[in-house]
Each structure stands twice: as structure tokens, then as C-alpha cells.
N, C-alpha and C positions, 0 to 999 in steps of 0.2 A: 414542426411536422413537415414531412416531405410532400412536394407537389404531386409525387407519383401515387401517394395513398391519401387522398383527401378524406376528411370525416364525412360519413354518410349520415344525414339527418332525415328522419322520416317523421312528419307531423301527421298524427291521426286525429281526425275530427269528423263531425257529421251529426246527424239527427239521433237523438236518444232512441235506442231500440233498433238501430240500423246495423249494429254489429261492431261497434268500436272496440269493445272488450275482446271479442274474438280476434280482431285484427292485431291488437296489441299483444295478446298471448302468442299469436303466431310469430310475430316479429321477435318476441322474447325467446321462443324456441329456436329461432334462426341465429341467435347470438347477439341480438341488439340489447343494449341497456335501456330499459323502458321506465318512463316516469309518467304516471297518469294524472289526470285532472290538474294540469299545470296552467296557471294563468298566462295569457299570451305574453304579457310584459316580462315575465321571468324566463322565457325560452332561451334568449341569447346567453344569459348568465349560466343557465343550467348546462348548456352545451359546452361552454368554456370550461366549467368545472369538470365535466366528463373528459374533455380533451386533456386537461392537466393531470387527470388520473390515468391516462393512457387508453381511454375508451374511444374508439373511432367509429363505432356504429351505435347510434343513439336514436331512440324512438320516443316521441313525446305525445301523450294523449292530451290534447289541448281543449280546454273548456272555454269556449268563446261565447257562451250564452249570456254572460254579464255584459251589459251595454258598454261599460267603460273600457272593456278590452277590444271591442270591435274596431274602433277607430284606429287602433295601433297595428292592425294586422299587416298592412302593406309595409309599414316601417320596420316591424319585427322581422318579416321575411327577408327584407333587404339586408338587415343586420346579420341574419343567420347565413345568408349567401356570401357574406364577406369572408375573405380568407380562402377562397377556392373550395368551399364546402359543397358537397353534392346534396342538395336539399330537395326532398319530395314531399308533397302534400297529398295525403289520402283523405278523400271525402266519402263518407258512407251515407247513402241515401236510400229511401224506400217509399213506396206509395203510402198515402194517408191510411188507406184501408188496412194495409199490411201492418203498419205501426200500431194502429188501434187494436188489431187482433193480438199482437204480441204483448201489449200492455194489459190487455184483458186476461191473457193466459198467465202472466206473471203476477197479476193483482197488485201491481205497484202504480203509484200515481206518476203522472208526467212531471218532471222537475219544474216546469214553468207554468203549471196550471194555476197555482196560487197567484203568481205575478200577472198572468193573463186576466185573472178575475179582478185584480186591483185596477188594471188598465181599463177594464170594462165597467168599473164602478160598482162591482158586486163584492159581497163578503164571501170568504172561503174559497175552496177550489171549485173549478168548473170542469167542463168536458175535456177529455184528453185531446180531442181534435183541436180545441182552442190553443192548448199548449204546443201542439205540433205546428200549428200555423204560425205562432209567435216565434218559435225556435227556427223554423225554416226561413222566416223573414230576416232574423238576426244573423243567421249563418250565411246568407247570400254572398257577402264579401269574401268569405273564406272559400266558398264553393267556386267562385270566379278565379281564385288563385290555385285551385287544385291541379295537380299533375296526374292524379289517378282518381277517377270517380267510379265507385262500385255501387250499382243499384242492386240491393239485396232483396228486392221484392220477391223474386222467385228463386233465391239462392238458399241452400241449407248452410249450416255452419261449416260443413265440410267443403262445400263449393267455394265459400268465401276464403277459407284457409288455403285452398289450392290456388285461388286467384292471387292472393298475397305472395305465396311462395313462388309463383311463376315470375313475379316482378322482382322479388328481393331474395329468393332462395339461392342455393348452391348452383343451380343451372343458369341463373341470370348472369349476364355479362358484368364483370367487376365484382361479383360476390365471391366469398371464399368457396373453393371447391370442396366436395365431400371427400373426407379422408377414408381411404380403403385400406384395410389391414388384413393380410393373409397369415393365418396361424397354422403351422403344422403341429400335430399332436398325436399321442397314442391313446387309443380307446381304453387301454388297460389302466390308464391314469385318469380317465374321466374326460368328458367333453368340455371345452372352454365355456365358462359360464356366460361370457359376453358374445358368443357366436350368433350372428344373425342367420347365416347359412352354414350348413355342415355337409361336406362331401366325404364319402366313405370310399377309400381306394384299396380296401383289403381284398378286393377281387383279383388284384394283380399278383403275379408271381413274386414271392418274398425273397429278397436278397439275403435275409437272415439265414436261409438254408443253403446258401452257397458258401463253401468253406472259406474261400479267400476274401469274401465280402462281409462275412458275418460281423466282424468287429470294426468295420469301417462305418463312418457316418454318411448320411445322404449327401453331405456337401462334398464328399470325395468324388473326383472325376470318374473313378472306376464304377462306383455305385450309380452315379448319374447315367453313365453310358449303358449300364445293364438295364436300368428301369426304362429309360427313354428308347431303348432298343426293342422294347416289347410293342408289338402292333396294337395291343389293347390300350396301352398307355398313350400312344399317339392318337388313337381314336377318341379316348377320354379327353385329352387336351383340346382336340379340335372342337368337339361338341360342347364341352364346358366353356371354352373360350368364347364361342359364339353366343352361348347363353348369357354369360356375364357381360359381354359387350352390349348386349341388348338390354339387360336389366339395370346396369349401373346408372345410365343417364335417367332412367325412370325413377330410381330411388332419389336421385338429385332433384328431379322435378317435384317429388313429393316432400322435399325439404329435409331429408336425412343429412345430418352433418357428418356422420361417420358410419362405416359398415365394416363388420368383421366377418371374414369368411374362414371357416375352419376346414382344414384338409387332414383327415385322420387315417392312420393305419394302425396296426396292432400295438407297436411299441413307440411309434413316433420318431424312429431313427433313420429309416431308409426311404420307403416309398412316398410317404407324405411330405418329407423334406424336399425330395427331388421334384415332385409335382407342384408344390407350393412355389418353388423358385421358378419353374417353367411357366406357371400361370402368371406370375408377376411380370415376367419378360414379355408375355403375350399382351398383357393389358396396358403396360407403359402409360401410367396416368400422370405424367409430367410432375413427378415429385410428390404426388398426393397418394402414393401407395407405399406401404412398408410391409416387410416380411419378417415374421418372428417364428423361430423354431423352438417351441416350448419344451419338448422332451428329448431333443437330439442328444443331450449329454447324460440322460438317465441310463443307468446300467452300463456306463462306459467302463471298460477294463483298462486300467492304466498300464498294467504289465501283462505281457503275453503269458499263457500257461507254460509251465516247465515241460521239458522233454520227458517222455515216459521213463527213460533210463537214468534220470538225474535223481538219485536217492535223497540228496540233501534238500533239493527243492521240493521233492515229494513230501518230506517230513515237515517242511515249512508250511506247505498247503494244508496238511492234516491239522497242524497247530492252529492255522487260521480258521479252519472249519470248526474246530473245537471252541474257539473264542466266539465265533458267530452264533453257535448253538447256545452257548451260555447266555448271550445277550437276549435270546428269545425265551429265557426262563427255564431251559431244560438242562439238567446236569449231565454232562457227557462223561463217559468212562475215561479213566486216566490213559494218557498216551504212553505206550511202551516204546522206548527208543529201539530202533532197529538193531543196534549193536548188541542187545541183551536178549535175543530171541531164544537162546538156549536157557 
């Protein structure tokens, strides 16, 4: 493994009911390979196995409530940091009242209430707050090692998700950037199913109705010059470029890994192709942007139409029309050769 791209290891732990599951799900959405309820002593081996499989972003939901694991926390973290790994420890905390309310809503017992009862010399489970007290005491060594502490007392699940994304998402330093894809397409063939944003450029003058441009694709310099020469096209690029430059960092902040922007015209051959290319040049996202022209080759004529006075070519075209009609299930009349008109 190269020193330039060390393995990122995020350990997620904290009080039961404080949001550990939400944090792990968020990291999983960000592309981390997640393992939940992992005993502390097994963490180094788990990370090594992931590295051997080519996974360099690993999140471990660590259950350190069992006493025998607590003493090994410092030793395990030192072992994980070996080999220039980038190790983070997320600790989820909340007030006792907030945790009590959450357990009351879920109607689930606290995992340590039975053990707390044994320590108190009582039979069966006892109050949730006793379990919270015992867990908080046992987790104190891990909290001392934390690099990120989130107090979720007043946070919704969405607030917690945003906080985790801010530290480990695409907008964070060292994290993978959001991949942006611009797709030109023709509305007559349908909108791209994966498009997050769709821009309709059919309001612009259509090169299809310009005789010398009709059969040329939007990648041709003559079509590009025609479209970009339109004042409305320039105004569209200016305003849309500003909008996208504002929006893309915000999408990264929210944790999107990829974004697809559709640019559509009628057939997907001229206007949308030119403007998709122009937008990509304006955004310049350091290799994290690609352009796809979905429909540029549709309806492409490989051979120019014959001259009107070319009788042989005329006959060949009539034969081709006859063949095409038959393919549609309609029987065409027999073609009479031009030499037998009499």
C-alpha cells in the first residue's frame, strides 16, 4: 500500500441509543466497508483482512461494553495506527434524559440493565438509567481516545448524518470527490433514468434546420460555432454555470458520491451536445467530471442523399424505402423499373 493513500479507519462507538447505527449507515453510504459489533481485540485483524481485499476505507462499530475488552483499547488503537493508517474514533454521547426517552420510545431494554442488576445484587433487569450509568463508566477510556465526539442530545438523525458527512464525506479533505457526469440526450428518446438534474435547451435555434449543419453532429466545430454564437446560448451558459458552481459543493457537503446532469434537446445531436461540452469546460472539476453524448449517433446518415438527376441512385433509394416499409409490416407495391415505363 502506498504512503500517498493510507487506509482510513473510523471506529464508531458510544452510548447505546446515542446514534451509533445512524453514524455507521452514513459511513456505509460514503463508501466505507462497515463491520458492526466488533470486539475490540479483533479490530486490527479485521482491518488487515480488508486491506488485503483492496478496501482502504473501513468503519468498525466497536462494542466495548464487555469489561475484558476495555483494558485493550489503548493497545488496539496503537496497533491500528501502525503502518501510517489514518485512524479516527467517533464517540456518540447524549444526556441521560435523552437516552431514557429514546429507550422508552423504542420499548427496548438497555443492553446492560441485567448486568447492572447483578452488580447491585438484585435479580432481573433494573432501571434503564442504571444501565446507562454502567455503560458510561465503562466507555470512559474510549471517550478519552475519541477524535470526534458528537453529543446527539439535541440532534435529529439528519443532523447527525450531516455532521458525519462534514468530517468524512466528499467535501472533506482527503475524501473521494463527488463524480459529476453531464449527459446530452434527445427528449424524443426519453430522459436519462439516472439524471439528478435535467436542463432543457430546446428554446435555442435548432441547427437541424440549417441545410449545411443538419447532418453534422454537435461535436463538429461548425455546429459548435453556430450554437455558441447565439446570444441566448451564451446567457444560458453564464447563468447555468453560476448555478452549478454554487450547487455542486453543496451536494458534496450532503454526501452525494455522484451527480448526473442531463442536457436535452429534441434529437440529442446538436444543441445539447454543444452545451454539455461547454458546461464541462466551465466547471473543470479536476478529473471528477465526465461527458457522455447518449444520442449523438442516432439517426446518423452514413451516405449523403443522391443528386435529384441521378436516376440510378433514385431507384436505389426507392428500393430501400420499399425494404423499410416491409420491415414495418406493410406490403408495398411492386417497384416498376424506370426503363419499362411504356
